[in-house]
C-alpha positions in Angstrom: 210.6 261.6 110.2 213.6 263.7 110.8 214.0 267.1 107.8 216.8 268.6 107.3 216.3 272.7 107.7 218.9 275.0 105.4 219.6 278.4 107.3 220.5 281.7 105.8 223.6 282.9 105.3 223.6 284.3 109.1 224.7 280.7 110.0 228.3 279.8 111.2 230.0 277.2 109.7 229.5 275.3 113.0 225.8 275.0 112.5 226.8 273.6 108.3 229.2 270.2 110.6 226.1 270.1 113.0 223.4 269.9 109.5 226.1 267.6 107.4 225.9 265.0 110.6 223.0 265.1 110.5 223.0 263.9 107.1 225.1 261.8 107.5 222.7 260.1 110.3 220.2 259.5 107.7 218.5 256.9 105.9 217.9 256.5 102.5 213.8 257.1 103.8 214.8 259.9 105.2 217.5 261.4 102.4 214.5 261.4 99.9 212.3 263.3 102.5 214.9 265.9 103.3 215.7 267.0 99.3 211.3 266.9 99.0 212.1 269.3 101.8 215.1 271.2 100.5 214.7 271.1 96.7 210.5 271.5 96.7 210.6 268.2 94.3 211.3 264.4 95.1 214.5 262.8 95.1 215.2 261.0 91.4 214.6 257.1 92.0 218.0 256.4 90.4 220.3 258.0 93.2 222.0 255.8 95.6 222.7 257.2 99.1 226.2 258.5 99.0 224.5 260.6 96.0 221.2 262.0 97.6 223.6 262.8 101.0 226.4 264.4 98.9 223.8 266.5 96.9 222.2 267.7 99.6 225.4 268.0 102.6 226.2 270.2 99.1 222.7 272.6 99.2 223.5 273.1 102.6 226.7 274.6 102.1 225.5 276.7 99.3 223.0 278.2 100.7 224.8 279.1 103.8 228.1 279.9 102.0 226.6 281.2 99.3 226.7 278.6 95.8 228.8 278.7 92.3 229.5 281.5 90.5 228.6 282.2 86.8 231.4 281.6 85.4 232.2 278.3 87.3 228.2 276.9 86.1 229.5 277.6 82.8 232.4 275.8 82.7 230.5 272.7 84.3 227.9 272.9 82.1 230.3 272.5 79.1 232.0 270.2 80.2 229.6 267.2 80.4 230.0 263.6 81.2 232.4 262.2 82.3 232.5 260.4 79.2 232.4 263.0 77.4 235.0 264.6 79.2 237.5 261.5 78.6 237.2 261.3 74.7 237.6 265.4 74.5 240.8 264.4 76.4 241.9 261.4 74.3 240.4 262.9 71.6 243.2 266.1 72.3 245.5 263.3 73.3 245.9 262.1 69.5 246.0 265.5 67.9 249.1 265.4 69.7 250.6 262.3 68.5 249.1 263.2 65.1 251.9 265.6 64.1 253.9 264.7 61.6 257.9 264.4 61.5 259.3 267.7 60.1 256.6 270.6 62.1 258.4 273.1 64.4 256.6 273.6 66.9 257.3 277.2 69.0 256.9 279.2 71.7 257.6 282.0 74.0 259.0 281.9 77.6 260.1 284.4 79.1 260.6 286.7 76.4 263.3 284.2 74.5 261.5 281.8 71.5 261.6 277.9 71.7 261.8 276.1 68.3 261.3 272.3 69.4 261.2 270.6 66.5 259.3 266.7 66.1 261.0 264.0 65.2 259.6 260.6 63.9 261.1 259.0 68.1 260.3 262.7 69.6 260.8 266.1 70.2 264.5 267.9 69.3 264.9 271.0 70.9 268.3 272.7 72.0 270.8 269.8 71.0 269.3 267.0 72.6 266.4 264.6 72.0 263.4 264.3 74.4 260.5 261.6 74.4 257.4 263.8 74.9 256.5 267.1 74.4 256.0 267.4 78.5 259.8 266.4 78.6 260.2 269.6 76.5 258.0 272.4 78.8 259.7 271.5 81.8 263.3 271.4 80.3 262.7 274.5 79.1 260.2 276.0 82.1 261.9 273.7 84.8 258.1 273.1 86.2 255.6 270.4 85.6 253.9 270.7 81.7 251.4 269.1 79.7 253.4 269.3 76.2 250.9 269.5 74.3 249.0 272.7 76.1 252.6 274.3 76.7 253.2 274.5 72.8 249.1 276.0 72.0 248.8 271.6 70.5 245.3 272.1 72.3 243.9 275.4 72.7 242.3 274.3 69.3 238.8 273.4 69.9 237.7 268.9 68.1 234.9 269.6 66.0 233.0 267.5 69.0 233.7 269.5 71.0 233.3 272.8 69.1 229.6 271.0 69.0 229.0 271.0 73.1 
């Protein structure tokens, strides 16, 4: 039965490619054995072959090139499941849609204060009407922005994301 050996950080990137290529050739049974040999415990029974391969390939790279820094780990730990992340994104989007007409949003850009008035059917800035805050942000900066984020509407966490 083939075994995967995770070597020290002194290995060259070419050796990483060889180890990953070897993993790619293993079947599910051998990937599970490699998991146990590498991580010291049995692989979760529900993981399919492609995830076993990806996790082991990541471990090979992390062992030789270094793992994630603590800040990146914290960000990933806070992100939760993909379902939770998409729900938080939808909640933030609905917050931007719930701004009442007549509200004035302000943003300083290049030492100039820009004020946008929320209309019933869009946003007014500099004498023009725009269908979205993203279009206003583009008009102001000349680059693509997430409009609600540009105007600070996504800085306030929703009640659910504040708990996680």
